[in-house]
C-alpha positions as CSV (number, residue, x, y, z in Angstrom):
1,M,0.0,0.0,0.0
2,I,1.2,3.5,-0.9
3,T,0.4,6.3,1.5
4,L,0.4,10.0,0.9
5,K,3.4,10.4,3.2
6,D,5.3,7.8,1.1
7,I,4.6,10.0,-2.0
8,A,5.6,13.2,-0.2
9,A,8.9,11.6,0.9
10,S,9.5,10.3,-2.6
11,V,9.1,13.8,-4.2
12,K,10.7,15.7,-1.3
13,G,7.5,17.7,-0.9
14,D,5.8,19.4,2.1
15,L,2.7,17.5,3.2
16,I,-0.4,19.3,4.3
17,G,-3.2,17.0,5.6
18,D,-3.5,13.3,6.4
19,G,-0.3,11.5,5.4
20,D,-1.7,8.1,6.3
21,I,-4.5,8.0,3.7
22,P,-3.9,5.2,1.1
23,I,-3.3,6.4,-2.5
24,E,-4.5,3.8,-5.1
25,G,-3.9,5.6,-8.4
26,I,-3.0,8.8,-10.2
27,A,-5.4,10.7,-12.5
28,G,-6.0,14.1,-14.1
29,I,-7.6,16.8,-12.1
30,Q,-11.0,16.5,-13.9
31,S,-11.2,12.7,-13.9
32,A,-9.7,11.8,-10.4
33,V,-11.9,10.1,-7.8
34,A,-11.5,9.3,-4.2
35,G,-8.3,7.3,-3.7
36,D,-6.4,9.1,-6.5
37,I,-3.7,11.7,-6.3
38,S,-3.9,14.4,-9.0
39,F,-1.6,17.3,-9.9
40,L,-1.8,21.0,-10.8
41,I,0.9,21.8,-13.4
42,H,-0.6,24.8,-15.1
43,G,-2.5,27.7,-13.4
44,S,-5.3,27.5,-16.0
45,Y,-6.4,24.3,-14.2
46,I,-7.1,26.0,-10.9
47,K,-10.7,26.5,-12.0
48,F,-11.2,22.7,-11.8
49,V,-10.0,22.4,-8.2
50,P,-13.3,23.1,-6.4
51,D,-14.9,20.1,-8.2
52,C,-11.8,17.8,-7.9
53,K,-12.6,14.5,-6.1
54,A,-9.0,13.4,-5.7
55,S,-7.9,12.4,-2.2
56,A,-4.8,14.6,-2.6
57,L,-3.2,17.1,-5.0
58,I,0.3,17.9,-5.9
59,V,0.9,21.7,-6.4
60,G,3.7,24.1,-6.7
61,R,5.0,25.9,-3.6
62,K,4.2,29.2,-5.1
63,T,0.5,28.3,-5.7
64,P,-1.7,30.4,-3.3
65,L,-3.2,27.9,-0.8
66,A,-6.5,29.6,-0.9
67,D,-6.9,28.6,-4.5
68,V,-6.4,24.8,-3.8
69,R,-7.8,24.2,-0.3
70,A,-10.9,22.6,-1.8
71,V,-8.7,19.5,-1.7
72,K,-7.8,18.9,1.9
73,N,-4.6,16.9,1.4
74,L,-1.8,18.7,-0.5
75,I,1.9,18.0,-1.4
76,L,3.8,21.2,-2.1
77,V,6.8,20.9,-4.5
78,E,9.1,23.0,-6.5
79,N,8.2,21.5,-9.8
80,P,4.8,19.7,-10.0
81,E,5.6,18.3,-13.5
82,L,8.8,16.6,-12.2
83,A,6.9,15.4,-9.1
84,Y,4.2,13.9,-11.4
85,I,6.8,11.9,-13.3
86,A,8.1,10.4,-10.1
87,V,4.6,9.6,-8.8
88,A,3.4,8.2,-12.1
89,A,6.5,5.8,-12.1
90,M,5.2,4.5,-8.7
91,F,2.0,3.4,-10.3
92,Q,3.3,2.4,-13.8
93,E,2.7,-1.3,-14.6
94,K,5.8,-3.3,-15.1
95,P,6.4,-5.3,-18.3
96,A,4.2,-8.3,-18.4
97,I,6.8,-10.8,-19.6
98,E,8.4,-13.0,-17.0
99,P,12.2,-13.5,-16.9
100,G,13.4,-16.2,-19.2
101,V,13.0,-17.3,-22.8
102,N,9.6,-18.1,-24.1
103,P,9.6,-21.6,-25.6
104,S,8.4,-20.3,-29.0
105,A,11.3,-17.8,-29.3
106,Y,14.4,-18.6,-31.3
107,V,17.8,-18.0,-29.7
108,G,20.9,-18.7,-31.7
109,P,23.3,-21.2,-30.1
110,K,26.0,-18.5,-29.9
111,A,23.8,-15.8,-28.5
112,F,24.1,-14.8,-24.9
113,I,20.9,-14.1,-22.8
114,A,21.4,-13.0,-19.2
115,P,19.4,-14.9,-16.6
116,G,17.3,-11.9,-15.7
117,A,16.3,-11.0,-19.3
118,S,12.8,-11.6,-20.7
119,I,12.4,-12.8,-24.2
120,G,8.8,-12.9,-25.5
121,A,7.0,-15.3,-27.8
122,F,8.3,-15.6,-31.4
123,A,11.2,-13.3,-30.8
124,Y,14.2,-14.1,-33.0
125,I,17.7,-13.6,-31.5
126,E,20.6,-14.3,-33.9
127,D,24.1,-15.7,-33.1
128,N,26.5,-13.5,-31.2
129,A,23.8,-11.2,-30.0
130,R,24.1,-10.2,-26.3
131,I,21.0,-9.4,-24.2
132,A,21.9,-8.1,-20.7
133,D,20.1,-8.5,-17.4
134,N,16.6,-6.9,-16.9
135,V,16.1,-6.4,-20.7
136,T,12.6,-7.0,-21.9
137,V,12.2,-8.2,-25.5
138,Y,8.6,-8.3,-26.5
139,P,7.1,-10.8,-29.0
140,Y,8.1,-10.7,-32.6
141,V,11.2,-8.7,-32.1
142,Y,14.2,-9.5,-34.4
143,V,17.7,-9.0,-33.0
144,G,20.4,-9.5,-35.6
145,P,23.9,-11.0,-35.3
146,G,26.4,-9.1,-33.1
147,V,23.7,-6.8,-31.6
148,S,24.3,-5.8,-28.0
149,V,21.4,-4.6,-25.7
150,G,22.3,-3.0,-22.4
151,E,20.8,-3.6,-19.0
152,G,17.2,-2.5,-18.3
153,S,16.3,-1.7,-21.9
154,V,12.8,-2.5,-23.3
155,I,12.3,-3.5,-26.9
156,Y,8.6,-3.5,-27.9
157,P,6.8,-5.8,-30.4
158,H,7.9,-5.9,-34.1
159,V,11.1,-3.9,-33.6
160,T,13.8,-4.9,-36.0
161,I,17.4,-4.4,-35.0
162,Y,19.9,-5.2,-37.8
163,R,23.4,-6.6,-37.2
164,D,26.2,-5.1,-35.2
165,T,24.0,-2.5,-33.4
166,T,25.0,-1.4,-29.9
167,I,22.1,-0.4,-27.6
168,G,23.0,1.1,-24.2
169,R,21.3,0.8,-20.8
170,N,17.7,1.8,-20.1
171,V,16.9,2.4,-23.8
172,I,13.2,2.1,-24.8
173,I,12.4,1.3,-28.5
174,H,8.7,1.3,-29.4
175,A,6.8,-0.9,-31.8
176,N,7.7,-1.3,-35.5
177,T,10.9,0.8,-35.3
178,V,13.8,-0.3,-37.5
179,I,17.4,0.2,-36.4
180,A,20.4,-0.1,-38.7
181,A,18.7,-0.8,-42.0
182,D,20.9,0.2,-45.0
183,G,21.4,3.9,-45.5
184,F,20.0,5.4,-48.7
185,G,23.2,5.5,-50.8
186,Y,23.4,5.1,-54.6
187,A,25.8,6.3,-57.3
188,W,24.7,6.8,-60.9
189,D,26.9,4.8,-63.3
190,G,25.4,6.2,-66.5
191,T,22.7,3.6,-66.8
192,R,21.5,2.7,-63.4
193,H,21.7,3.6,-59.7
194,A,24.4,1.4,-58.2
195,K,24.0,0.6,-54.6
196,I,26.7,1.8,-52.2
197,P,27.4,-1.0,-49.6
198,Q,26.4,0.2,-46.1
199,L,29.2,-1.4,-43.9
200,G,28.9,0.7,-40.7
201,S,26.9,0.4,-37.6
202,V,24.5,2.2,-35.2
203,I,25.2,3.1,-31.6
204,I,22.3,4.0,-29.3
205,E,23.6,5.4,-26.0
206,D,22.1,5.1,-22.5
207,D,18.6,6.4,-21.6
208,V,17.5,7.0,-25.2
209,E,13.8,6.6,-26.1
210,I,12.8,5.9,-29.7
211,G,9.1,6.2,-30.8
212,A,7.1,3.9,-32.9
213,N,7.7,3.5,-36.7
214,T,11.0,5.3,-36.6
215,A,13.9,4.4,-38.8
216,I,17.6,4.9,-37.9
217,D,19.9,3.8,-40.7
218,R,23.3,2.3,-40.3
219,A,26.4,4.2,-41.4
220,S,28.0,3.6,-44.8
221,L,31.4,3.1,-43.2
222,E,31.6,4.4,-39.6
223,K,28.8,4.9,-37.1
224,T,25.3,6.5,-36.8
225,V,25.2,7.7,-33.2
226,I,22.2,8.7,-31.0
227,G,23.6,10.4,-27.8
228,K,22.7,9.7,-24.2
229,G,19.3,10.9,-23.0
230,T,18.1,11.9,-26.5
231,K,14.3,11.4,-27.0
232,I,13.0,10.6,-30.5
233,D,9.3,10.7,-31.3
234,N,7.2,8.5,-33.7
235,L,7.7,8.5,-37.4
236,V,11.2,10.0,-37.6
237,Q,13.8,9.2,-40.3
238,I,17.5,9.5,-39.3
239,A,19.8,8.7,-42.2
240,H,23.3,7.1,-42.4
241,N,26.3,8.6,-40.6
242,V,24.1,11.0,-38.6
243,T,25.5,11.9,-35.2
244,I,23.0,13.3,-32.6
245,G,24.3,14.6,-29.2
246,Q,23.0,14.2,-25.7
247,N,19.5,15.2,-24.4
248,T,18.2,16.3,-27.8
249,I,14.5,16.2,-28.7
250,I,13.5,15.0,-32.2
251,V,9.7,15.4,-32.7
252,S,7.4,13.4,-35.0
253,Q,8.0,13.4,-38.8
254,V,11.4,15.0,-38.6
255,G,13.7,13.9,-41.4
256,I,17.5,14.1,-41.1
257,A,19.7,13.5,-44.1
258,G,23.0,11.7,-44.1
259,S,26.2,12.8,-42.4
260,T,24.5,15.5,-40.4
261,K,25.9,16.4,-37.0
262,I,23.5,17.6,-34.3
263,G,24.7,18.9,-30.9
264,N,23.5,18.5,-27.4
265,N,20.1,19.9,-26.1
266,V,18.8,20.6,-29.5
267,V,15.0,20.7,-30.3
268,L,13.8,19.9,-33.8
269,A,10.0,20.4,-33.8
270,G,7.6,18.4,-35.9
271,Q,8.2,18.0,-39.7
272,A,11.5,19.8,-39.6
273,G,13.8,18.7,-42.4
274,V,17.6,18.7,-42.3
275,R,19.7,18.4,-45.5
276,D,22.8,16.3,-45.6
277,H,26.3,17.3,-44.3
278,V,24.9,20.1,-42.0
279,T,26.2,20.8,-38.6
280,I,23.7,22.0,-35.9
281,G,25.2,23.5,-32.8
282,D,24.3,22.9,-29.1
283,G,21.0,24.3,-27.9
284,V,19.5,25.1,-31.3
285,M,15.7,25.2,-31.4
286,A,14.0,24.7,-34.8
287,G,10.2,25.4,-35.1
288,G,7.8,23.0,-36.8
289,G,8.3,22.5,-40.5
290,T,11.7,24.3,-40.6
291,G,13.9,23.4,-43.6
292,I,17.5,23.5,-42.4
293,T,19.7,24.0,-45.4
294,K,23.1,25.0,-43.9
295,D,25.0,25.0,-40.7
296,V,23.3,26.5,-37.6
297,P,25.3,28.2,-34.9
298,A,24.9,27.0,-31.3
299,G,22.0,28.7,-29.4
300,S,20.1,29.8,-32.5
301,I,16.3,29.8,-32.6
302,I,15.2,29.3,-36.2
303,W,12.1,28.8,-38.3
304,G,11.0,28.8,-41.9
305,T,12.2,27.3,-45.2
306,P,15.0,28.0,-45.9
307,H,15.7,28.5,-42.2
308,M,16.2,31.9,-40.7
309,P,16.3,33.5,-37.3
310,H,12.9,33.2,-35.5
311,K,12.4,37.0,-35.2
312,E,13.1,37.4,-38.9
313,W,10.7,34.7,-39.7
314,M,8.0,36.3,-37.6
315,K,8.5,39.6,-39.3
316,L,8.2,37.9,-42.6
317,Q,4.8,36.4,-41.7
318,I,3.5,39.9,-40.9
319,Y,4.7,41.1,-44.4
320,I,3.1,38.1,-46.1
321,K,-0.3,38.8,-44.4
322,R,-0.1,42.4,-45.8
323,L,0.7,41.3,-49.4
324,P,-3.0,41.1,-50.5
325,A,-3.7,44.7,-49.3
326,L,-0.4,45.9,-50.9
327,F,-1.3,44.2,-54.2
328,D,-4.7,45.9,-54.2
329,R,-3.0,49.3,-53.5
330,I,-0.6,48.8,-56.3
331,R,-3.4,48.0,-58.7
332,E,-5.2,51.2,-57.6
333,I,-2.0,53.2,-58.2
334,E,-1.6,51.7,-61.7
335,K,-5.2,52.6,-62.5
336,E,-4.6,56.2,-61.3
337,L,-1.4,56.5,-63.4
338,S,-3.1,55.0,-66.5
339,A,-5.9,57.6,-66.1
340,E,-3.4,60.4,-65.8
341,D,-1.7,59.2,-69.0
342,A,-5.0,59.1,-70.8
343,D,-5.8,62.7,-69.8
344,D,-2.4,63.9,-71.1
């Protein structure tokens, strides 16, 4: 049983109310019922507090208590969003696969499976693959020869991991993602597109999460690298020889062309596109749909296609909105000039 004082201790929060009440679940402020703990991350949700039925509420220390005292039991924290993450982890269901290898899975005779690993039904593990302790491999996963999967990682159903890929600790790879397929490399020989052999590998460092239906291609000769702590959304394409730094965010439908280098703490918003052989510095933020066509200095905030500084892009949007009125004004001026010419 989890009590409110257990949660307060876990998030290092100040408890107001009854710390001995049991907490059975976590829910949003509008859907919570008795036995739940809820949270107030944004001030706009204060209006829902009077009708909140949760047994307890997590709020920021700067929140006026008069606004939230409709809920008698409170935990005050510096950052409610981070506190929510910690509490949600307490109630998160663990992977359903028991440790061991399911009888219907195939494991090559030269593969190594740690005793604490869980290999689901119909998974296929090739020779010389290494699966560490506390790894969960869900059903229908393919792990190629020479692949290494670090401790605590979770590979969801229908993920395909081609040969010689290195996956670090506590990596999460969601369903239908493909790691280390051949990069898109061809040379025109005058009559056809000749395929360039893709002989390199992929390295996924610790604490990376990769969304569903994402493709990360192997390098042509060296390594495609995804840095520690980077988070990649669903439906992302990362081409061969790309290097992505640590703690970077890649949002859905981003496409990154080959041999691009992306720094640490970068944010590429949805549908951003990056051309090949571009370098993007640390801390860059690119808005949705940005087309990145050349190197971007560290700390830049960019938008538009081709990309430009965010403030310049915003100014351009204002000009674009004014174009119809400007066009009408030019036509009026042309008519006036034509009338004056006719009078002469």
